VOVO-689572 format. One record per residue: z, x, y of N, C-alpha, C in turn; residue in three letters. Coordinates in steps of 0.001 Angstrom, whole numbers, plus 500000, padded with zeros to 6 digits. Layout:
BEGIN
ZXYZXYZXYALA;...
! end
This chain:
BEGIN
422497148220575440421925149101574851420777148493573837MET;421092147157573732420040146457572559418653146609572767THR;418388146260574319417068146535574669416357147725574359TRP;417351148911574541417017150408574741416321150451573091VAL;417231150161572459416927150240570793415742149620570467VAL;415489148294571071414177147334570790413168148231571336ARG;413221148798572205412077149557572980411878150762572099VAL;412486151451571855412544152591570913411973152487569572ALA;412455151261569057411900150866567512410381150650567732ALA;409873149662569012408431149564569411407752150701569354LEU;408143151662570207407302152875570359406984153718569046VAL;408275153611568130408056154589566922407060153723566026LEU;406895152413565961406439151227565417404746151710565727ALA;404494151761566995403189152056567226402639153521567082VAL;403558154321566989402822155849566782402965155646565317LEU;403750155313564618403529155125562847401858154190562745LEU;401893153597563266400762152370563016399353153754563347GLY;399433154035564526398288155198564980398209156363563845MET;399326156758563414399083157724562377398465157557561372TRP;398796156172560757398218155615559594396556155197559683LEU;396437154766560838395133154305561159394080155628561185GLN;394727156998561842393988158345561820394037158888560234HIS;394870158284559187394794159076558018393805158231557418ARG;393588157090557317392691156053556798391472156189557055PHE;391359156877558508389957157122559291389321158456558378ARG;390452159336558343389916160319557624389522160350556275LEU;390017159160555513389722159089554136388265157936553972ALA;387716157885555098386308157353554882385423158409554238ASP;384264157689553300383324158559552887382432158905554013PRO;382020160141553632380979160912554701380004159812554933PRO;379573160069555858378246159234556517376928160021556366ILE;376080159881555363374840160752555273373776160620556345GLY;372699161605556593371777161423557598371014160134557269PRO;370462159537558162369705158465558042368280158687558017ALA;367587158191556999366093158448556744365425157270557091ARG;364762157336558342363819156196558684362319156660558880VAL;361692155908558215360115156187558286359568155297559261GLU;358672155981560096357990155227561508356566154776560349THR;356123153933561107354917152896560558353839154198560160ALA;353324155183560771352608155952560539352774157022559117ASP;354161156947558884354570158078557946354801157086556149ARG;354740155979556474354835154969555187353412155205554348VAL;353801155817553221352732156194552240351721154727551944PRO;350570154952551713349732153723551558350412152994550005ALA;350119151716550311350821151086549089349687150986548073THR;349735151252546758348852151559545611348371150249545282PRO;347218149946544952346725148646544191347425148583542846GLU;347971147390542943348612146966541648348228145470541295VAL;347553145662539926347078144433539224347705143288539558PRO;347456142199539499348032141105539485349157140844540850GLY;348894141598541852349672141309543110348910141155544257HIS;349615140525545077348906140414546194348609141538547193ASP;347479141810547585347300143032548259347773143394549696MET;348350142263549991348665142307551317350043142707551620GLN;350836143161550124352019143599550169353160142480549408GLY;352620141405549251353362140732548569352966140233547216ARG;353950139921546239353431139510544818354063138018544500ASP;353181137482543699353785136193543227355147136477542655PRO;355692137434541973356823137420541517358312137875542589ALA;357902137309544029358669137510545232359051138894545201ASN;358392139850544747358501141174545242357727141470546334HIS;358646142341547301357815142898548470357497144405548227ASP;356050144373548212355443145611547645355036146544548814MET;355436146199550038354801147164551454355466148210551412SER;356525148671550394357269150046550319357877150092549061SER;357249149650547676357424150257546460358765149509546452HIS;359386148301546741360451147617546625360431146787545398ALA;361468146718544543361667145643543681362479144674544011THR;362595143686543469363402142279544034364714142520544479ALA;364924142275545789366035142107546426366522143553546990GLY;365600144520546880365810145929547504365152146434548559GLN;365403146845549207364645147701550197364418149068549847ASP;363201149193549879362597150324549426361929151453550446MET;362281151084551370361587152020552554362238153500552435THR;363047153966551494363431155337551518363255155705549870THR;362255154840549260361920155211548078363193155124546940HIS;363589153818546926365088154121545895364573152946544842ASP;365051153435543488365136152508542370366711151726542921THR;366433150871541416367765149688541667369054150582541964ALA;369546150276543096370956150604543513371191151934543412SER;369943153004543477370143154509543512369148154991544371HIS;369897156018545211368891156827545855368197157826545248ASP;367066158274545194366493159124544262366730160525544869MET;367347160953545835367956162175546267369100162380545595SER;369616161365544871370760162325543741372078161248544361GLY;372123160582545514373465160035545872373533158728545408HIS;374409157997544844374703156749544450375161155868545650ASP;374211154938546080374162154266547291374496152904546759MET;375027152482545791375166150961545180376057150277546281ALA;375441149236546765376223148366547646376246148957549048GLY;375651149692549462375597150533550918374095150033551590HIS;374118149964552948372821149811553525372158150767553415ASP;370854150505552910370172151845552541369308152503553746MET;369370151556554887368822152241555946369367153290556940ALA;370777153470556450371265154626557374372401155450556405ALA;372629154701555205373418155556554295374827155214554610GLY;375322154180555103376671153754555322377338152484554823ARG;378760152900554739379243151514553892378841150046554726PRO;378799149172553703378862148116554372379617147688555481PRO;379171146809556788380054146452557449380521147640558452GLY;380032148712558326380247149557559531378946149655560444ARG;379265149618561699378224149716562678377552150770563059ASP;376485151615562645375979152846563099375978152783564633LEU;376646152917565517376485152932566829377270153937567512THR;377405153947568848378357155371569401378392156577568772SER;379498156857568442379732158272567712379513158276566396HIS;378951157072565404378511156883564367377054157644564444ASP;376422156996565618374836157087565480374841158562565966ALA;375526159271566897375555160497566989375651161219565717VAL;376592161046565006376935161867563693375946161795562618ALA;374948160429562697374218160189561744372810160941562294ALA;372856161467563559371433162367564066370736161483564739GLY;371136160288565358370223159529566283370135160250567608ALA;369698161059567787369834162121568772368645161488569985GLY;367707160712569413366579160580570461366989159294571041ASP;368199158856571332368298158055572515368968158999573616THR;368977158442574860369538159210576046370815158851576419ASP;371566159784576299373198159585576656373411160467577932ALA;372257160672578817372673161300579938373022160799581154GLY;373224159404581187373739158861582704374214157534581866SER;375051157018583065375544155674582658374813154607582998ALA;375032153497582031373779152422582094372753152611580821GLY;372737153792579965371822154046579332372324153748577722THR;371418153200577087371825152761575784372409154040575047PRO;373596154030574386373797155064573245373762154438571824VAL;372669154383570924372428153610569828372235152256570267GLY;373144151314570217372837149847570172373796149436571363GLU;374551150356571903375618150024572874375589150493574377ARG;375643150051575377375333150307576610376430151089577240LYS;376457152275577757377683153314578474377631153017580017VAL;378919152365580426379059151879581563379357153269582544LEU;380076154316581720380747155207582652381261156233581794TYR;381864157426582048382484158532581385383848158576582288TRP;384980158740581265386165158825581966387152159728581234TRP;388105160200581783389139160863581068390544160353580872ASP;390871159677579581391976158948579574393249159504580191PRO;393294160578580265394547161364580807394742161245582331MET;393278161133582677393156161092584313392343159573584499MET;393088158562584489391995157329584593391563156844585876PRO;392035157506586706391266157223588177389935157912588280GLU;389476159101587434388301159730587629387232159111586836TYR;386284158699587125385167158078586098383780159095586923LYS;382903158887585765381590159772586267380460159011585345SER;379156159181585997378089158280585514377522159437584526ASP;377974160524584177377619161404583478378521162289582505ARG;378087162435581179379076163131580459379529164455580984PRO;380712165145580740380993166352581264382342166661580868GLY;383159167276581959384591167565581913385022166971583281LYS;386167166678582956387114165994584055387676167090584941SER;388396166838586126388957167882586888389997168549585972PRO;390631167759585091391575168407584374391039169508583359MET;389652169475583044389008170585582098388955169720580969GLY;389295168381580848388944167780579491387730167134579200MET;387320167098578044385875166411577947386228164919578256ASP;385269164572578728385128162936578933384734162161577908MET;385102160827577723384268160105576724384060158921577177VAL;382620158392576550382366157132577499382758155789577298PRO;382542154798578243383296153236578014382250152486578128VAL;381974151835576761381011150748576819381432149644577408TYR;379966148731577667379986147369578294381330146634577407ALA;381196146438576318382220145464575556383371145721575669GLU;383722147152576185385335147631576042385892147495577243GLU;385283147023578426385656147095579748386831146015579903VAL;386783144785579313387932143997579430389314144684578829PRO;389089145739577843390257146238577509390577147519577666ALA;389683148116578829389935149353579012390253149610580481ALA;390917148667580957391359148614582501392284149924582724GLU;391749151211582724392364152156583261393558152288582398SER;393623152299581121394942152410580330395665151316580410GLY;395129149924580409396004148974580475396778148858579184ALA;398076148281579254399217147770578103399501146579578144VAL;399505145693577084400437144300576984401383144387576650ARG;402387143757577394403796143594576945404453142270576763ILE;404726141953575554405252140708575014406419139862576124ALA;406442138657576315407151138172577404408612138546577196PRO;409202138257575795410647138584575836410870139972576027GLU;409805140937575856409893142430576105410223142483577779ILE;409357141887578534409629141860579938410758141480580514LEU;411014140365579935412530139729580280413684141064579821ASP;413646141500578850414699142507578267414432143730579220SER;413202143923579919413137145253580465413381144881582034LEU;413496143683582530413850143420583782412687143443584550GLY;411322143287584116410110143900585052410261143070586118VAL;409925143569587440409870142639588463408486143000589423ARG;407994142149589988406720142298590740406739141821592040THR;405911142291593016405688141953594314404511142272594662ALA;403825141257595609402322140944596355402444142271597186ARG;400950143034597273400586143837598426400098142907599637ALA;400825143043600560400530142444601917399874142914602968GLU;399446142308603960398767143390605133399588142552606218THR;399412143410607256400340143144608500400435144389609017GLY;400930144426610662401328145438611354402855145805611252VAL;403211146943610797404424147351610549405037148141611796LEU;406535147934611733407268148508612733407735149959611878GLN;407636150938612627408030152173612086409612152300612884HIS;410709152394612239411994152922612767412407154366612372ARG;413050155161613501413416156311613097415079156591613734VAL;415568156712612653417263156798613102417701158167613783ALA;418130158523614915418663159283615400420302159465615992SER;420527160791616636421654160854617095421536161348618598GLY;422340161083619498422180161606620920423645161668621739GLY;423765162306622729424898162429623624424774161856625079PHE;425662161187625508425213160785627008425342162063627958VAL;424599161915629176424714162787630339424554161941631534ALA;424798162796632421424754162166633912423104162071634139TYR;422791161146635014421185161311635158421007162050636354ASP;420341163427636197420402164156637192419630163937638377GLU;418767163032638150417974162474639260419012161570640439SER;419963161396639991421085160485641066422321161369641329ARG;422036162595641312422906163843641644422888164038643161MET;423898164399643789423990164525644971424677165975645303THR;424571167033645945424798168245646357426008168219647578ARG;427050168380647649427879168358649107428035169828649080VAL;427779170217650558427787171535651397428635171690652504HIS;429245172613652784430025172771654043428894172753655002ALA;429568172192656343428583171918657349429118172757658446THR;429848173786658500429966174689659394430669176122658743ALA;430727177084659381431350178255658783432516178412659339SER;433646178823658504435013178873658855435852179116657497GLY;437110178381657348437905178475656372438125177201655847ARG;438467177001654570438880175649653985440196175041654363VAL;440252174038655073441613173415655092441986172436654435GLY;442243171323654508442758170289653730441624169999652726ARG;442009169848651511441276169207650334441575168025650087LEU;440841166930650119441065165670650140440480165308648514LEU;439219165944648105438904165435646530438953167000645766VAL;440016166886644573440453167892644254440020168208642499THR;439117167187642044439140167073640629437748166089640151SER;436877166415639330435903165892638661436546164453638263ALA;435714163548638454435940162175638224436413161114639193GLY;436776161494640064437201160501641327436103159868641896GLN;436561158704642223435303157767642753435437157957644274ARG;434452158193645163434276158006646519433218157173646876VAL;433485156770648163432395155815648856431473156827649913GLN;430664156107650390429979156846651234430490157130652579ARG;430614158182653125431174158479654211432681158785654383GLY;433233158859652928434802159282653079434837160829653172ASP;435748161430653445436034162779653422436405163459652486PRO;435783164481652108436389165143650895437022166552651305VAL;436627166791652359437112168070652831437351168563654220LEU;437984169364654604438221169629656423437947171414656457GLU;436987171851657128436910173025657453437259173777658821ILE;438221174474658945438608175126660328437437176022660602GLU;436788175431661688435565176457661922435952177573662972ALA;434916178629662906435303179840663651435635179593665234ASP;435200178498665787435320178358667104436581177422667383ASP;437199177224666306438791176552666382438630175354666164GLY;437416174859666139437338172931665804437716173052664321ARG;438129171543663947438165171273662469437281170048662254THR;436288170687661127435284169859661022435134169687659809VAL;435273167938659614435346167126658659433946167393657551PRO;434056167370656113432983167458655282433084165640654717VAL;431904165062654911431974163519654288430999163408652835THR;431389162316652190430389161965651168429234161330651593ALA;427903162110651184426806161443651460426483160176650843PRO;426736160086649598426428158602649168428309158496648259VAL;427857157240647728429126156862646941428760157183645522GLY;429901157241644926429648157631643415430968158508642807GLY;430700159042641395431661159855640930431633161378641406LEU;432595161787641271432807163433641306432303163777640040VAL;431143164525640023430579165189638672431186166546638524ALA;431288167166639670432052168668639776432407169082640940GLU;433430170129640977434062170375642286434053172094641983VAL;433301172735643031433550174327642973434738174626642749ARG;434827175819642680436349176528642778436366176964644322GLU;437112175993645006437535176261646531438940176145646707VAL;439616176548647631441141176533647730441379176862649301TYR;442594176381649538442584176131651072442817177618651510ARG;442331177753652548442202179342653497441084179966653138GLY;440170179556652158439050180277651682437978180199652379MET;437567181473652820436204181300653833434966181121653264ALA;434210180377653975433088179766653635432180179443654561VAL;430678179763654301429555179940655343428873178204655191ALA;428284178518656461427546176961656225426707176841655269ALA;426482175498654646425608175424653351426018175634652156ASP;427387176162652312428359176675650812428227175243649762THR;427815175493648778428106173990647713429403173828647633GLU;430118172764647875431511172372647588431694171609646298ILE;430567170537645808430938169773644851429814169004644798MET;429583168153643563428337167389643258428691165910642895THR;428171164938643861428358163586643406427447163008642705LEU;427815162119641742426522161294640849426472159763641000VAL;425748159030640945425764157470640872425437157357639446ASP;426559156886638826426716156409637362425992155128636915ALA;425607154647637719424864153299637332423857153238636271GLY;423126154328636163422394154718634925422593155919634374THR;422506156202633180422772157602632639421678158143631502VAL;421623158940631238420907159746630194421472159578628868TRP;420469159494627919421211159792626630419879160598626000VAL;420445162017625364419609162902625077419587163115623700LYS;418458162877622958418453162908621185417483163916620937GLY;417301163900619378416342164564618644416102164309617623GLU;414874164551617108414262163888615609413736165192615144VAL;413672165025613752413023165837612930411615166035613390PHE;411084167184613039409758167631613550408770166742612894GLU;409117166331611422408583165498610742407864163735610963SER;409310163676611972409106162507612888408567162458613938ASP;408183163719614621407792163882615861406604163002616325GLY;405544162995615357404309162190615592404350160670616105GLY;405809160253615749406149158526616041406594158650617557TRP;407173159696617849407737159731619649406472159653620457LEU;406962158568621627405909158348622615406713157756623908PHE;406210158303625111406891158049626273406816156437626366VAL;407950155748626852408098154094626821408333153524625411GLY;408457154493624534408882153764623191410400153007623298GLN;410468151962622789411778150971622746412446151931622015PRO;414061151834622441415272152706621970416327151486622104VAL;417235151683621007418384150825620694419660151946620751GLU;420490151664621257421779152680621316422897151816620791ALA;423988152706620086425396151948619648426406153067619820ARG;427403152534620379428228153354620503429587152949619597PHE;430134153888618828431484153562617858432455152933619030PRO;432712153150620202433585152712621052433527151200621437GLU;432310150627621330431814149454621262431039148815619982ARG;431552148590618864431213148105617940430548146710618023PRO;429594146323617620428657145350617642427919145040619047GLY;427844146208619696426885146127621134425970146685621127GLU;424753146463621571423491147252621842422917147645622932VAL;422678148631623292422139149127624661420513149246624497TRP;419627148880625298418162148830625150417781149829626184LYS;416875150804626120416241151322626768414853152136626296GLY;414300153040626698412977153502626496412897154869626659ALA;412171155484625777412021157306626307411195157398627365VAL;411732158151628157411143158495629523410681160034629448GLU;411157160719628656410587162287628439410813162698627121LEU;409700163564626543409799164326625099409687165788625689ILE;410588166439625259410154167993625663409206168349624627LEU;408221169422625676407011169928624651407555171222623878PRO;408544170991623258408653172383622153409453171700621096LYS;409513172736620054410309172537618825411261173403618739VAL;412718173010618747413880173855618561413577174872617419GLU;413511176095617652413240176946616310414627176798615198TYR;415730176564615636416945176908614949416856175696613817ALA;416792174596614209416957173547613620415458172495613384ASN;414552173052613636413113172157613696413214170778614098ARG;413577170534615385413814169162616112412938169112617243THR;412729167849617421412248167660618930413116166932619946ILE;413354167314621074414186166304621892413357165657622871ARG;414290164782622990413637163445623781414815162928624741TYR;414579162035625756415623161477626658415248159808626938ARG;416493159056626922416064158004627149417152157576628280VAL;416742156801629195417768156208630251418165154922630073ARG;419609154652630172420284153170630165421072152941631224PHE;421064151684631650421666150992632546423423150947632075ASP;424142151522633006425547151390632924426396150926633894ASN;426311149716634232426649149188635485428253149184635411PRO;428988149173634433430445148723634320430974150284634265ASP;429987151514634380430454152888634245431308152997632618GLY;430993152349631576431661152646630375431069154067629788PHE;429763154152629869429033155369629305429488156451629991LEU;430018157203629411430790158711630050429905159495629462LEU;429914161058630171429113162109629468429732162839628280PRO;428988163008627327429268163610626046429465162506624976ASN;429438161197625174429763160183624436428652160101623420MET;429038160175621844428178160296620825427160158836620814PHE;425996158971620654425355157522620616424148157349619244ALA;424424155978618690423579156239617224422288155443617705GLU;420985155963617639419907155689618483418810155273617342LEU;418239154167617657416936153858616721415643153547617605THR;414687154339617018413533154316617670412291153338617077LEU;411758152553617686411050151645617167409592152259617459HIS;408785151896616545407151152381616677406344151283615659GLY;404983151260615951404560150579614927402977151144614586GLU;402510150741613503401129150998613240400033151108614080THR;400180149761614810399096149463615987398026148867615380GLY;397601148521613911396677147637613289397415147364612134LYS;396449146235611204396695145671610450396522146628609049GLU;397707146930608106397346147906606912397935146868605907VAL;397780147513604595398181147026603333399744147725603174VAL;400542147130602521401765147587602321402352146932601220HIS;403659147814600503404230147507599354405511147709599687ILE;406368147263598698407730147829598927407899149415598491PRO;408619150007599055408657151483598982408843151693597416ARG;409755150961596701410461151611595504409044151312594458GLN;408269150794594705407085150437593702405907151648593532ALA;406092152671594475405361153803594280406149154862593295LEU;405030155424592617405327156458591655404915157563592124ILE;405469158819592555405287160020592893405657160986591901ARG;404563161791591610404761162973590419403898164183590806GLU;404637165017591508403857166061592083403117165585593146GLY;401876165784593570400982165488594512400432164289594085GLU;400640163549592779400054162355592473400630161156592946ALA;400077160061593188400695158823593677400026157888593058GLU;400704156900592384400062155490591715401201154733591652ARG;400499153353591497401691152114591229401134151478589942VAL;402105150519589396401769149667587968401450148416588750ILE;400032148270588436399259146641588737399797145830587548VAL;400146144911588179400238143579587040398644142675586904ALA;398041142826585855396882142279585782396957140633585111LEU;397754140191585024398241138736584414398237138940583053GLY;398965137862582215399318137758580794399566138915580183ASN;400547139281580962401547140424580468400778141951580278GLY;399676141779581232398707143201581010398966143848582225ARG;399588145234582153399491146183583121398848147295583256PHE;398505148090584202397913149225584435398106149978585511ALA;398268151416585319398528152352586514397321152402587466PRO;397579152851588538396300152417589246396640153951590701ARG;396070154510590815396110155925591773395933155333593244THR;397008155535594297396802155122595485397061156569596445VAL;396535155972597401396948157019598542398024156410599853THR;399327156910599551400563156205600599400459156953602002ALA;400753156020603114400924156567604327402285156452604858GLY;402592155932605722403892156284606274405107155083605641ALA;405759155336605909407225154290605417407965153752606677GLU;407944152508606367408334151621607558409602150886606854PHE;410592151519607037412160150908606311411894150648604857GLY;411965149521604401411587149494603011410327149276602448GLU;409404149213603728407982149020603260406969150191603450ARG;405970150462602563405141151606602498404002151292602823LEU;403229151961603589401787151550603691400884152293602752GLU;399654151501602310398912152307601119397512152233601593ILE;397108153407601902395635153686602787394479153324601738ARG;394475153556600365393666153435599458394126153107598159SER;393194152193597370393468152153596074393987150693595811GLY;394812149746596492395126149006596360394624147831597552LEU;394009146451596945393903145450598091394844144639598293GLU;394955143824599117396012142844599554396011141724598513ALA;397246141181597977397159140147597100397326140631595580GLY;397206141939595427397330142282594017398740142334593950GLU;399199142139592834400853142426592237400960143752591597GLU;402058144232592091402462145549591611404066145582591309VAL;404087146628590392405717146356589582406539147191590552VAL;407973146607590749408818147178591623410029147521590715THR;410096147187589374411228147486588796410788147758587173SER;411120148878586423411031149265585170409567149763585143ALA;409062150299586497407681150889586294407477152076585798GLN;408625152917585546408652154114585206408371153840583614PHE;408778152619582922408827152855581534407623152339581133LEU;407062151538581845405656150831581909404613152157582124ILE;404892152904583108404184154157583245404003155142582225ASP;405023155366581423405187156299580321404511155676578995SER;404509154467579141403778153522577895402443153670578055GLU;401887153761579333400503153798579279400021155210579333ALA;400938156059579649400459157480579515400492158014577913SER;401284157519577058401325157717575774400207157060574952LEU;399690155851575738398223155150575204397240156223575545GLN;397008156615576696396118157504577139396040158740576197ALA;397202159231575849397208160451574946396562160126573663SER;396984158792573243396497158419571726395191158120571728MET;394557157556572773393236157275572694392420158589572706SER;392748159521573512392060160880573468391971161515572051ARG;393294161708571558393559161856570070392093161139568897LEU;392273159959569378391311158999568696390174158905568628ASP;389546159680570022388337160309570448387480159109571084GLY;387970158057571642387308157071572587387993156386573556GLY;387601155541574226387914154867575268389070154020574824ALA;389824153845575559391150153116575179390922151490575045PRO;391824151089574310391851149697574193393441149326574568SER;393480147845574745394595147489575325395605147544574103THR;396928148234574456397917148217573721399033147027573555HIS;399231146444572578400383145628572502401794145721572002HIS;402662145264572971403974145200572551404445144181571963HIS;405251143783570748405561142629570287407011142711570297HIS;
! end
């Protein structure tokens, strides 16, 4: 619990610091409107005896604007006072602001510097260059013009000198905190991924290898030589005798060798007609396994797809086959798609209705960017990862995720191969980045890198 207490204390310290900063900002003296005289509005310099008429006097006084020594009088000021009634001692007289305060960005707007064009990115605002406008609560959205984000919030400008610190809400975490949080990262990779779908199924006879046995003459059933399913017969073995109407005894023989799959309800003395079905034989050297997958996995099914089967009766053994048929419908009751796989069964071990654990293998067919599945943060319809920027800096990044391949996840956009993503403690970092974005909006500007010590 020690690291939890430390993290909580750090968050409280950050919030307290931001609150104090906001209070001191409110306490700053108001910034008065700047008076700037253009060249054509500066009054003519009166001729003063004993002075250089080009605007310089022997006493080191600049007379171009009625200034006394050491004072800028472009706004008609006397020593350390503005004649409009405001005490401006020790202030920059060109804009009426305290010393050391740069009248750029929001100050310039507040000071009435509305002559600059702030309508598009790349245009100077005051003395700073706007790169783009963004919403700190939606860092993936940027615009080249001011306005509102898709969330309906007013966007704020990001300036050229702020870009290194404004990596979409980046946060900096001290190494000792990283260790205590157990932060781990993994590199985004490229490659062809295999998709595996787990399924279940049941063994069934291969119906294409079934043979029907029929009576060869009209008469009555005589001796029954095969009486139940499961018996094995060879080709030419007699299975039944019929006492024909003309007095002959006609044997019925097995046309193929195999197992007796089914015996019709016949009994001695029963009248039968020619071509009456007596039983069904099957060659069990191959069998079907009928499986089904959920509708959401149906897009990965294809004829010829490799399939592995495992049976509880034979642990550790794997049967290999391929999908040979996909039924062209979705089962209404359980929203599944049925398919069929053929497996060899040379020793006759696989019997009808045995349960099978099936694994279907597919692949992307092309190289894709992929990351560990646990690195993705899903929040409603939003998907993002935490990117490690180096030197303890991390930033959230919006991505578009694709299909899952076991423990790997396809990333279709938003991430490049080689970038590092956080795979553990990413939710804590994401929460910190969201908090910083919220405080940045309250502060009224673009974010700066927040430090955790």
